[in-house]
N, C-alpha and C positions, 0 to 999 in steps of 0.2 A: 601196610603203609597207608597213612592218611592222605587222601586226595583232596587238596584244597581247591578253591575256585581258581587260583592262579595256575594250577596244573593244566587246565583246559583252555587257557588263553594262548594266542600265538606267541612266537618268540619275541624277545625284547628288541629294542631298536638297534642294539649292537650287532645282531645277527640278521637284520632285515637285508634283503638283497639290494646291492648298490648298482649292479650291472646285469641287465638281461641280454644274454647273447642268444640270438635265434639262428640256428643252423637250418639251412633250407629257406633262407629269408627271401629268395626270389621266387619261391614256389607258391602254389595256389593257397595252401593252408594258411600261410602267413598273411597274405593280403586279404583273404576273404574272412578269416575268423580270428587269428591271433591278434593282429594289430587293431582291429575294431574293438575287440575285447579289452585290450590294453588301454585304448583311448578312453573308454568309459571309466576305467579305474582312475586314470589320470584326471579326467574331468571332475570326478568326485573327491579328489584330493587323497587318494589311497595309494599313490605311487610316488610320494614326495622324494625328490633327490635321486630318482632313478635315471640311469643312463641306458639308452637303447643302442645295441650293436647288432648289425645283421651280417651274416656270412653265407655265401652261396657259391655254387659252381658257375653261375652266369657272370660274365665279365661286365658288371654294371658300373657306370660312373656314379659319383656322389649325387649328381642331378637326378639320375634315374631312381636311385634309392629314396631321395627326398620326395620325388613325385609319388612313389608308392606309399610312403608314410602320409603324405598330404591327403591322398585319395582315401586311405583307410581311416584317417582321423576326421574326415569331413562330417560324418554323421554325428560324432560327439561334439564337434565345434558348433553345429547348428543349435544345440540345446544348452550350450555352456554359458555360464555367467562370466564376468570379467576375470575372476580368479581362475576359473576353469580354462579360459582361453589362454591365459598367461602360462598355466601349467602345461597345456598341450604344446604351445609354442616352444617352451623350454625343452621338453623332451625331443621334439622334432629337430630343433636347432642343434642339440647336443648329440644327435644320433649319427652313426657312421656305418659304412658298409665295407666289407672285405671280400674279395674274390678268393676262394679258398677250396682246396680239395681236402675235405675233412678226413678222408681215409689215408692220406699221406702221413707216414710216420713223422711225428714231431711238429707238423704244421699247426694243428689245432692247439696242442699244448703250448706252443710258442705264442699264439695269439692270446690264449687265456691268461698266460703269465703277465701280459701287459695291462690287464684290466683290473679296475678297482674291485676288491672283494668286499663282502661275499658276492659271488657270481652265480646266477642261475643259467645253466646251459640247456636251452630248449631244443630237442632233437625233432624238428619239423621235417622229418625225412622218412623214406620207406624203411620198414623194419630191418631189412638186410643191410642197408647203408648205415643205419644207426648202430648196428652191431659192429661193423667195421670201424666206425668212428670211435666207439668206446675202446676197441682194441688198440687204437692209436694213442690213447691217453694213459697217463700213469699218475698215481696218487700224489707224488711229490710235486707235480707241476700244477696242481690245483690249489687256488687260494683257500684259506680256512673257511669252513662252512659253505663250500660250494654245493649247490643243488643240481642234480641231474634230472631233467624232465623228459620222460619218454612217452611218445604217443602209443596208443593201442591200435591194432593188436600187438601185444607184447610177446614177441617171438612168433613162430609159425606152428609150433607144436609144443608139447610138454618138455621135450628134451632141449629144444632151442631156448625156451623160456628159462629153464634151469641154468643153461650155459650163460645166458645173458645176465641172470641174477648173480651168478658167480663173478662175472666180469665187473658188474656194478659194485658189488660188495667189496671188491679189492680197491675201489676208487674212493667211495664215500660211505658213511654209515647208512643203514636202512632208512632212518628217519629223514635223510636228505635225498632220498630217491622218490620222485613223484611220477608214478605211472598214471597217466591221465585217463580219466573216464569223464569226458565232458557231458555225457548223457545225464549224469547224476550231479546236478548242482547242489550247493549246500541247502538252498531253500527246499528243494525237493526231498532231500534226505531227511531234514528235520520236520518237514510236513508229514512224512510217513511215520516217523518215530513219535511225533506229538499226537497224531491221530490214534495210533495204536495204543500207546502207553498212558495217555492222559485221560482216557475215557472209559469209565467203568462198564458201560454197556458193550464195549468191544473186546477188551482184553480177556475177560473170562471165557468168551466164546471163540477166541482166535486159536482154534486147534482142530484136530481131526474128529472130535466128537460133534462139532457143529458146522464145520466147513466141508463142502463136498468136493470142490476143486478151486484152483487158483489159476488164472490165465494172465499172461503178460504179453501184450501185443504192441508191435511197432510196425504198422503198415504205412507205406509211403505211396503217394500218387506220383512221385518222381520216378523216371526211368534211369537209365545208366548215366546220363548227363556227362558224357565224355570222361568217365572214370575207368575205362576199360583196363588201363595199365595196372591199376591196383585191384579193382573189383573182380576182374575175371580170374585172378589168382586166389581170390578169397572166397567170394560168395556170401550168401545171407547168413549161413551158420557161423562162419568165422567172423564176419564183419560186424554183426549185430548181436547174435545170441551169445556167442562166447565172450565177446568183448564187453557187452553192456547188460543184456537182459538177465544174465545169471546173477549179477550184482543187485539188480532190482528185486529179483526173486529172494535173494538173501535178506534184504532189508524187510521184505514182507514177512519173512519166516523166522527171523532171529528172535532169541529170547532177550528180555530187557537188559541192556547194559547197565552197569552200576552208575556210570557217569557218561557224559558226552565226550570225555577224553578220547583221543584218537585210538589209544591202545585198547580201552574197554570196548569201544564200538567195533574196531576192526577185528578184535578177538572173537566177538560174537558172529560177525560176517564170516570169518574163517571157519568157525565151528559148523555153520550151516553148509558151507560148500564142501567141507570134508565129509559130511554125512550124505552128500548128494551123488546120484548116479543115474544113468540111463541104461535100461535093459535093451541094448541094441539088438539082441537076439529075438525080441518080440517085434513082429512086423508092424504093430500099432504104435511103436514107441517113437517113430520119426516119419516125416513125409518131406518130400522136396519137389519143386517144380520150377519151370522157367517160362517167362512170358514170351508170347509170340506177338505178331503185329496186331495193333488195335488203336484205339483212340481214348484219350483222357482229356476231359474238359475242352473238347473241340480241337485238340491238337493230335496229329497223327504220330504214332509211336512205332518205329520199325521193329521187326523181329529181333530179339536179343542176339541171336546167333549171327545176325547180319550187321550188327553194330560195328563200327570201325574199331579195330584192335582186339576184337573178341575171337578166341579160338574155340569153335563149336565142339571140337573133340574133347575139350576139358570137362564138358557136362556141368558147367558152373550153374548152381541153382540161384534163382533170384527170389525164391520164396521157400522158407524152411520152417518146420515145426518139430519140436521135440517134446517128449513127456519126461519130466524129471521126477524122481522119487527122492524124498528127504527122509533118510532112514533113522529117525529118532522118535522119542515118545510123543512129541507134540504133533508130528506130521505123518507118521506111518500110515500108508493107505490113501493119502490125498495126492492126486496127480497135479503137478505144476506144469502147465502147458505154456511153452514159450514159442512165440511165432513172430516172424519178421519177414517182410517182403517188399518188393519194388513194383511200380507200375500197376498198382491196384486201384480199384474204383474209389475207395474212400481212405483218406488219411486218418489213421487212428494211432494214438499213443496213450495207452491206458493199461491199468491192471483191473481185472474183474474178479472179485471174490464172490463165489456162489455158495450160499449157505444150504445146509441140508433141509429137506422139507420138515415141517412140523409133524409131530407124531399123530395128531388128530385134528381135523377141522369139524366143528359141530355140524351134525346133519341139519340141513335147512338152508345153509348158505349155497348160493349158486355163483356162476361166473368162473373166471379163470383163476385157479390157485397156482400162482407161479412162484418159483424160488425167490427168496430175498437175495438181492444182489447189491454189493457195494462196488462202485466204480471210482477209481482214483485216476484222474487224467494228468498227463505230464505235458507241460509247456503249451498253454498255461496250466498250472496245477489247479485241478477242480475236484469236487467231491459230489457224487450222486448216490443216493440211497433209494433203491427201488423196493417199494412195499405194496402189499395188497391191503386195501381199505374198503370200507363200505362205500359204494358208489352213489352218486346223486340220483334221486328219483326212486330207486328200489333199494331199500336199506338192507335187503338180504343178498344183494349181488356184490361180489367182490370185484373191484376194479383196480387197475394198476395206477399208482401215483409215484412221483419221483421228487425227493427232497434234494435241492441243489445248493451248493455253496462254493465260493471261490476261496482257495487256500492262499497262504502267504506268497507274495511274489517278491522278486529281487530287483534291484535297480541295475544289476550287472548282467551282461550277456554271459552265455555259458562259459566261454573261454575267459571272460573276465573273472568269473568265480574261480576257475582253475588257477589263473595267474595270481589272484589275491592270496590263495593258500600258499602258492610257491614263494611269493615275495615275503610273506609273513612267517614262513617256516612252519606252516600248519599242514601236516600230511593227512588230515581227516578225510579229505575227498580223494586221496590217491589210493591206488590199489597196492596192497602189501605183496611182497614177493611170493609168499607161500600161496596166497589166494590166486595170484596170476597163474601159477602152475596148476592149481586145482581146477581152474576153469578149463584149461586144456585137457586135463585128465577126464573131466566129465564128458566132453564132446568127442574125444578121440575114438571111442568105440563106434559112434555114429558115423564119423568120417570114414572109418575102416569099412563099415557095412555098406556105405554108399560107393566107395571105391571098388568093392567087389561085386557091385551090381545087385545086392540083396534088396535094395529099395529103388523102385523105378523112378526115373526123372519124368515127372508129368509136365503137362503144358497148360497154360491158361492165357486167354487173350488179354493184352494190355488194356486196362480200364475195367476189367471184370473183378469180382470178389475173390477169384482164385479158380483152381480146377473144379469142374462140375462134380467130380467124384468125391471131393472133400465135403460136399454138403454145406450147410450154413456155417460150420466151423465154430468159431468162438461165439460167446454169448452176444446177442445183438439186442 
């Protein structure tokens, strides 16, 4: 089938979302991330004619809801022109709030039936509550072209992800299911794809013949930050590596899609993840640790196990690392090292591609012969190429130099990019059902090994690089 330019564009105006219904509207996610992301969209004129509806378990008055919208829109208002201010005021004045138990049979369906479609239902709820809410819906109650937007982690294991996929498929078509990965904005995705496939010096060497290892790192200097209710039941492996870093890995490893159409791109992502696995029986395939009391940037951080709401007996890790193998012709033998942790000394969000050493350096050169490395930074998106070149003064001495560039940035906040795709009916940035299940399949052997005590839970002081036994870890 011929794929024209029009096939990769968002849905037409008739299927653009008219109503955004946020479930969990009184929660932290809505006020801190969703509404500010929406406000930027509205200010830029990319949510024209949208009605905002909130629903939550808190018995809020309309005044309380309006106050939340006002505070969340404030940042966008400060930089808005006259048209942007008018658009923001229009959405705020037209918004409303309902106190609702979304798990009660018929309650959510009754509300949705009163809304102008197409409707996007955003489940800003814990995974277990989202599953119950979906069970309370039925397809006949949903307006035509309804979108269902699910936060990650999607399910709690492969079986629950499959069960949730089955429930969602009975309500709307797959292309109308948006499984959110806010870590990967559209700018980041296309920055990676453009860098890889538009440059002759990179694409021919992007394989196991020339690349020694690939590392994807998401180290935070933030500690628990009052998220024990969710995080203590998840941990770093489920929260970041399963939910986000496996998709970053897939973008770095995929073969070139024929087009940027969501099907072509997501087919290639799915192919990489299906070929991926962790040899959990190998003691070097995973590591885990938990932070103890320490200090970060002058502030004291208590022991994780002493944080309010934490159950120390769960042995929840705050730092995790796994080694993934991609079992295909391009990547066989190359370790993909995925690491994420909290309360660390330095905040790092990057992918590091380390190339194999050259086969021969002519005798006579001195100095440090280091591997060539390419670093792709995320948020802001940056590029650093580390090379050995002849140093100043002594032309025979090899010194390290770094070529730096800033990659394309977006005007939208991460959740604004998510909502932009939802409102336009473009699922490019959402996670497809089969890949959501594959991400769980990849990490479940690791989780099982940890649960049986095969991998020790190590410790590191908050504000340190990690456990001393881990050594320098990723490329620095």
